[in-house]
C-alpha positions in Angstrom: 75.3 127.9 115.3 73.2 127.8 118.4 74.2 127.9 122.0 72.0 125.9 124.4 71.9 124.1 127.6 73.0 120.4 127.5 70.3 117.7 127.3 70.3 114.1 128.1 69.9 113.2 124.4 73.3 114.9 123.6 75.1 112.4 125.2 76.3 109.9 122.3 77.3 113.1 120.1 79.3 114.5 123.1 81.1 111.3 123.5 81.7 111.1 119.7 83.6 114.2 120.1 85.5 113.4 123.6 86.1 109.7 122.9 89.0 110.3 120.2 90.2 112.8 122.4 90.7 110.2 125.3 92.0 107.7 122.8 94.7 109.9 120.8 95.5 113.1 122.9 97.1 114.1 126.2 94.5 117.1 126.7 92.6 114.9 129.0 94.4 112.4 131.5 91.3 110.1 131.4 92.6 107.0 129.5 89.8 104.7 128.9 86.8 105.7 126.6 83.6 105.4 129.0 80.7 103.3 128.0 77.8 105.5 126.7 75.8 104.4 130.0 78.7 105.5 132.1 79.1 108.7 130.2 75.7 109.6 130.2 75.5 109.3 134.1 78.6 111.3 134.2 77.1 114.2 132.3 73.7 114.1 134.2 75.7 114.5 137.3 77.5 117.3 136.1 74.7 119.1 134.4 72.7 118.6 137.5 74.9 121.1 139.6 76.8 123.2 137.1 76.1 125.0 133.9 76.8 123.1 130.9 76.4 124.4 127.3 76.4 122.9 123.9 76.9 124.5 120.4 74.9 122.7 117.6 74.7 123.6 114.0 71.2 124.2 112.2 70.9 120.3 111.4 71.2 119.4 115.2 74.8 118.2 115.5 77.0 119.0 118.0 79.9 120.9 117.2 81.3 121.8 120.7 80.6 121.8 124.7 81.5 123.6 127.6 80.9 122.9 131.3 82.2 123.5 134.7 82.8 120.9 137.4 84.1 120.7 141.1 87.4 122.0 141.3 88.5 120.2 144.7 85.9 118.2 147.2 86.5 120.0 150.4 84.0 122.6 151.0 86.3 125.3 151.5 87.1 125.2 147.5 83.0 125.4 146.8 83.7 129.0 145.0 86.3 127.7 142.6 85.1 125.5 139.4 87.3 123.8 136.9 86.2 124.6 133.4 86.4 122.8 130.3 85.6 123.0 126.4 85.8 120.9 123.6 85.2 121.3 119.9 84.6 118.8 117.1 87.7 118.8 114.8 85.7 119.9 112.0 84.7 123.0 113.9 88.2 124.1 115.2 89.3 128.0 114.5 85.6 129.2 113.9 85.1 130.8 117.1 83.3 128.2 118.8 85.3 127.9 122.0 85.0 131.5 122.6 81.2 131.4 122.0 80.8 128.6 124.8 83.0 130.0 127.2 80.9 133.5 126.6 77.9 131.5 127.7 79.7 129.6 130.4 81.5 132.3 132.2 78.6 134.7 132.8 76.6 131.5 134.0 79.1 131.0 136.5 79.3 134.7 137.7 75.4 134.8 138.4 75.7 131.6 140.6 78.3 133.3 142.7 81.5 131.3 141.8 84.7 133.3 142.3 87.1 131.3 140.3 87.1 129.3 137.0 90.3 127.3 136.5 91.5 126.1 133.2 93.9 123.2 133.5 95.5 122.6 130.2 97.8 119.6 129.3 101.1 121.3 127.6 102.0 121.5 124.8 98.5 123.1 123.7 99.0 126.2 122.2 95.8 126.6 120.9 94.0 126.0 124.2 96.2 128.8 126.0 95.3 131.0 123.5 91.7 130.4 123.5 91.8 130.8 127.5 93.7 134.0 127.3 91.6 135.5 124.5 88.2 134.7 127.3 90.2 136.5 130.1 91.9 133.8 131.9 95.5 134.6 133.4 98.3 132.0 133.6 99.6 131.5 136.9 101.3 128.0 137.4 102.9 125.2 135.6 103.0 121.9 137.3 106.2 120.0 135.6 105.7 116.1 134.9 102.2 116.3 136.6 100.8 113.3 134.6 101.8 110.5 132.4 99.8 109.5 129.2 100.9 107.3 126.3 104.3 106.8 128.2 105.4 110.5 128.3 105.3 112.9 131.2 103.0 115.9 130.7 103.4 119.4 132.2 100.0 121.1 133.3 99.5 124.7 132.8 96.8 126.5 135.0 95.0 129.6 134.2 92.2 131.3 136.2 89.4 133.8 135.4 87.8 136.3 138.1 84.2 135.8 138.3 83.1 137.6 141.2 85.4 139.3 144.0 86.3 137.2 146.8 84.7 138.5 150.1 84.6 137.5 153.5 81.7 135.8 154.6 80.2 135.3 151.1 77.1 133.3 150.4 77.7 129.6 149.2 77.4 129.5 145.4 74.4 128.3 143.7 74.7 124.5 142.7 72.2 123.8 139.9 72.1 123.2 136.3 70.9 125.7 133.7 
């Protein structure tokens, strides 16, 4: 397995991982699988501002990916990011999520971000265990935060301290890898 920065050519393989999650799981509250064109534009915007890592096998197949994105739009929140990691079902339980976060989190540290938030739809014991193993700490659960497939879902928040918050901190660096 190789970890490397996202490339636009990765989009179709990433959508092949993410699309079934949208369609069949509440791990994301997204409800419609985007077109390849729309998804490509979305990933280009994310990768242009934030670290975005992919894991691929020796044949060049994408096994998983992890990225950071805007936590909230208001400028006061610019030191915080929301992180996501998705792994292909064939690559579950092989340490891939940890490896991806092992690349993503240091990338965020060096750019000057303070908090990385993991936002996990419950139940999802595997995601909570992954985040805890990577150093995230639980701090809140929002009851009935969203509805998907006609069911109300709780959302669990975990956070990872990237840098110490200090008065007068410089703005973080917004650029891809």
